[in-house]
Every structure is written in structure tokens, then in C-alpha cells.
C-alpha positions, 0 to 999 in steps of 0.5 A: 500500500502506498501512502500519500500526504501533504504536510507543513514543516511541523507535520501538520495535515489539517485544520477543522477537518479541511486542508489549511492550504490549497495548492493547484500543483499539489492537487495535480500531483495527487491526481497524477499519482492516484490515476496512473493505474486505471485500477487504483483504490483511494482508501480513506477514513469517513471524515476525510471523505466528508472533507472532499468538496461535493463536486469532486465526490467520489474522486473520479477515475479511482475506486473510492473506499471509505473505512468506517466502523459505522454502517455507511449503507445508511448513507448510500455507500456500497459494501466493497464486496458488491463492487461491480466495476462501477467507479462512480460510487463510493464503497465502504469497508469496516476493517482492512481484512475486507480490503485485503480480501478484495485485493486478493481477488483483484490483484491488479489494484494499486492502493493509496492511503490518503488519510486521515491521521488515524488511518495513516498511523494504523497503516504504518503500525501494521506495516501495510505501507511500502511507499510514501509520497510526501508533499512537504510545504516548506512553511508552517501553517495553523493546524489542529491535526498532525501526523508523526514524523516519518521513521528512519526506515524510509529510503528517499528515491526522488525529490522535486522542488517547485513553487506554487501559490496558495489559493487561500492567501495568494502567497508563494510557497516552496513544495517538495515532492518526495518519494520514499520506499520503506527499507 
């Protein structure tokens, strides 16, 4: 499983269940990575899914899988085991065993863990993560949600520095796109 995340220098990832920044180039990078394989799962928690603007839900050209302890059928989500090739609907699972069963039966899927904090931490603790795509924003933002800094067992494969304008404050920031593989 691959993890994709954007953080500020303090590993802040969110504020009030939203991103504290808005960078077009980072969103393009995210979309490019998560749509390379036509069979990509974007795995997220319920709150992360709810934070996506309605006009982008479900994220197009990707199988949106929401993990939640709630019965999301009541909110018109479909159990993942009922996936029939339709990428235009959100699916849900209640535990990662259901995802493992699905992937075992459908081996051609790439999986990107896209948040939030609890899911990131759980996937790292369970050693599910094999690669990390990290957008480091070279600045500090007001955040109320943080992830742990990455451990030392990451091997940097590539990094690219770019500048982009934050649409929230119209200031330019340096973004560093980093790609790691776990040792």
C-alpha cells in the first residue's frame, strides 16, 4: 500500500477537518499519482471523505473506499464486496481484512492511503505501507491535526522542488515532492 500526504514543516495535515492550504500543483500531483493505474483504490477514513468538496465526490477515475466502523449503507455507500466495476460510487469497508480480501481477488489494484491521521498511523503500525509520497510545504501553517514524523526506515528515491501559490492567501510557497520506499 502506498501512502500519500501533504504536510507543513511541523507535520501538520489539517485544520477543522479541511486542508489549511490549497495548492493547484499539489492537487495535480495527487491526481497524477492516484490515476496512473486505471485500477487504483483511494482508501480513506469517513471524515476525510466528508472533507472532499461535493463536486469532486467520489474522486473520479479511482475506486473510492471509505473505512468506517459505522454502517455507511445508511448513507448510500456500497459494501466493497458488491463492487461491480462501477467507479462512480463510493464503497465502504469496516476493517482492512475486507480490503485485503478484495485485493486478493483483484490483484491488479494499486492502493493509496490518503488519510486521515488515524488511518495513516494504523497503516504504518501494521506495516501495510511500502511507499510514501510526501508533499512537504516548506512553511508552517495553523493546524489542529498532525501526523508523526516519518521513521528512519524510509529510503528517499526522488525529490522535486517547485513553487506554487496558495489559493487561500495568494502567497508563494516552496513544495517538495518526495518519494520514499520503506527499507
